[in-house]
C-alpha positions as CSV (number, residue, x, y, z in Angstrom):
1,M,-0.1,0.2,-0.4
2,P,1.8,3.6,-0.7
3,I,1.6,5.8,2.5
4,D,0.5,8.3,1.4
5,F,-3.6,6.0,0.4
6,V,-3.0,4.6,4.9
7,H,-5.8,6.1,6.9
8,P,-7.5,4.9,9.7
9,L,-11.3,4.6,7.5
10,F,-9.5,3.4,4.8
11,F,-6.5,1.5,4.8
12,Q,-4.1,0.4,7.3
13,E,-0.1,0.1,6.1
14,E,0.2,-3.3,5.7
15,E,-3.0,-3.7,3.5
16,M,-1.6,-5.1,-0.1
17,I,-3.8,-4.5,-3.3
18,E,-3.4,-7.2,-5.9
19,K,-4.7,-5.5,-9.6
20,Q,-8.0,-7.5,-10.8
21,E,-8.0,-8.1,-14.9
22,E,-12.0,-9.3,-14.5
23,A,-13.2,-6.6,-12.7
24,P,-14.5,-4.1,-15.3
25,F,-15.3,-0.2,-14.6
26,P,-16.5,0.9,-12.1
27,Y,-17.0,-2.9,-10.0
28,A,-12.9,-2.5,-8.6
29,L,-13.8,0.1,-6.7
30,K,-17.1,-1.6,-4.8
31,T,-14.4,-3.5,-3.8
32,V,-11.2,-2.0,-3.2
33,Y,-11.4,2.0,-2.5
34,F,-9.4,4.2,-4.7
35,Y,-8.7,1.4,-6.9
36,Y,-8.4,2.9,-10.1
37,D,-5.9,5.7,-8.2
38,I,-3.4,2.8,-6.3
39,V,-3.5,0.4,-9.3
40,D,-1.8,1.1,-12.7
41,S,-4.9,0.2,-15.1
42,A,-5.4,0.7,-19.0
43,Y,-8.7,2.7,-17.3
44,V,-7.5,6.2,-16.0
45,P,-11.1,7.5,-15.0
46,W,-10.2,11.2,-14.6
47,E,-9.7,11.2,-17.6
48,K,-12.3,10.4,-18.9
49,A,-14.9,12.2,-16.5
50,E,-17.7,11.6,-18.8
51,Q,-18.1,8.3,-18.3
52,S,-16.4,7.8,-15.2
53,I,-18.6,10.4,-13.1
54,P,-21.7,9.2,-14.2
55,A,-20.8,5.7,-12.8
56,L,-20.0,7.2,-9.7
57,L,-22.8,8.4,-9.1
58,K,-24.2,5.9,-9.6
59,L,-22.5,3.9,-7.6
60,W,-24.0,6.3,-4.9
61,N,-27.0,5.6,-5.4
62,E,-26.6,2.5,-4.7
63,E,-24.8,2.7,-1.4
64,K,-27.6,4.9,-0.8
65,A,-30.1,3.5,-1.0
66,Q,-28.7,0.7,1.1
67,L,-27.7,3.0,3.7
68,Q,-31.5,4.9,3.6
69,A,-32.8,1.3,5.0
70,L,-29.5,0.7,7.7
71,F,-30.4,4.1,9.0
72,A,-34.3,3.4,9.3
73,E,-33.5,0.1,11.2
74,R,-30.4,2.2,13.3
75,N,-28.3,-0.5,12.4
76,R,-25.1,1.9,13.3
77,T,-22.2,-1.0,12.9
78,L,-23.8,-2.3,9.5
79,V,-23.3,1.9,8.4
80,Q,-20.6,2.3,8.1
81,K,-18.5,-0.1,5.7
82,P,-21.0,1.4,3.2
83,M,-20.8,4.5,4.0
84,I,-16.7,4.8,3.8
85,R,-17.5,3.5,0.4
86,G,-19.6,6.6,-0.4
87,L,-17.1,8.5,1.1
88,S,-14.5,6.9,-0.9
89,Y,-16.7,7.4,-4.0
90,F,-16.6,11.5,-3.1
91,I,-13.6,11.7,-3.1
92,M,-13.2,10.4,-6.7
93,L,-15.7,12.1,-8.0
94,L,-13.7,15.7,-6.2
95,F,-11.1,14.5,-7.5
96,W,-11.4,13.2,-10.9
97,M,-14.1,16.5,-12.0
98,N,-10.9,18.4,-11.6
99,Q,-9.6,15.6,-13.9
100,S,-7.2,14.3,-11.0
101,K,-6.0,11.3,-9.6
102,V,-6.3,10.8,-6.0
103,T,-3.0,10.7,-4.7
104,Q,-3.0,10.6,-1.2
105,L,-5.5,9.5,2.2
106,R,-3.7,10.8,4.4
107,M,-3.4,14.7,4.0
108,W,-6.6,15.0,2.7
109,Q,-7.3,18.2,3.6
110,K,-4.3,20.1,1.5
111,A,-5.1,17.7,-1.2
112,V,-8.7,19.0,-1.5
113,E,-8.4,22.2,-0.6
114,S,-6.5,22.3,-4.1
115,L,-9.0,21.5,-6.1
116,P,-10.6,24.0,-8.3
117,L,-14.0,23.2,-8.6
118,K,-16.0,21.9,-5.1
119,P,-19.0,22.5,-3.6
120,M,-19.1,25.6,-1.0
121,N,-17.5,24.6,2.3
122,C,-16.5,21.1,1.5
123,M,-13.6,21.0,3.5
124,E,-15.7,21.4,6.9
125,R,-18.7,19.4,4.8
126,L,-15.7,16.8,5.1
127,Q,-14.0,16.9,8.1
128,F,-17.7,16.6,10.0
129,I,-17.6,13.5,7.9
130,F,-15.0,11.9,8.5
131,Q,-15.0,12.2,12.2
132,R,-18.5,10.7,12.4
133,C,-18.7,8.3,9.4
134,D,-21.3,6.0,11.4
135,T,-24.0,8.7,11.9
136,Y,-27.0,9.8,10.1
137,P,-26.2,13.8,9.8
138,S,-22.7,12.4,8.2
139,F,-25.3,10.7,5.7
140,V,-27.4,13.7,5.1
141,Q,-24.5,15.9,4.2
142,L,-22.4,13.0,2.3
143,N,-25.8,12.6,0.2
144,E,-25.9,16.6,-0.3
145,L,-21.8,16.7,-1.4
146,F,-23.2,14.5,-3.8
147,E,-25.6,16.6,-5.6
148,E,-23.8,19.2,-5.4
149,A,-20.7,18.2,-6.8
150,A,-22.9,16.6,-9.9
151,K,-24.4,20.0,-10.6
152,L,-21.2,21.8,-10.4
153,F,-19.5,18.6,-13.0
154,Y,-22.8,19.0,-15.2
155,K,-22.7,22.8,-15.2
156,K,-19.0,22.8,-16.1
157,R,-19.7,19.8,-18.9
158,A,-22.6,22.3,-20.7
159,I,-20.3,25.3,-20.5
160,V,-17.0,23.2,-22.0
161,K,-19.7,22.3,-24.8
162,K,-21.1,25.7,-25.5
163,G,-17.3,26.8,-26.3
164,M,-17.1,28.8,-23.3
165,P,-13.9,28.8,-20.9
166,P,-15.0,26.9,-17.7
167,C,-15.1,29.0,-14.5
């Protein structure tokens, strides 16, 4: 595991990631957080945002449905893994919509801060989620971040298609 990806929520130092030949994009992300950012792959999703961002949003919607059911049951222990997976999807979404790969999680704040395109108060909201990733308010916040980031991505895409310089 690259040292920059070691973070208590995602990876331990001694973890190993094996290249998955079979899994088509984006399904490797369901089993290995940040798979395409860590492993050398022929598929480079941050260079193909037109396809990869909608795929990430679809993965989040699947996770969101599961999380809504788990929160309705008030089952915090079962909520943690899908919330962490959802958080990983959001971090990838942030970087990929900025045409960049996720380079690190160890100092994620610095990396996210440098991104030009992100939702309002993204840092503060992500810090809240990182600290309490198994609570319902964190789920609500993560869902709102996904919605806002998706709007930013589609707005940027529309501006680029019209031939105007992106904001």
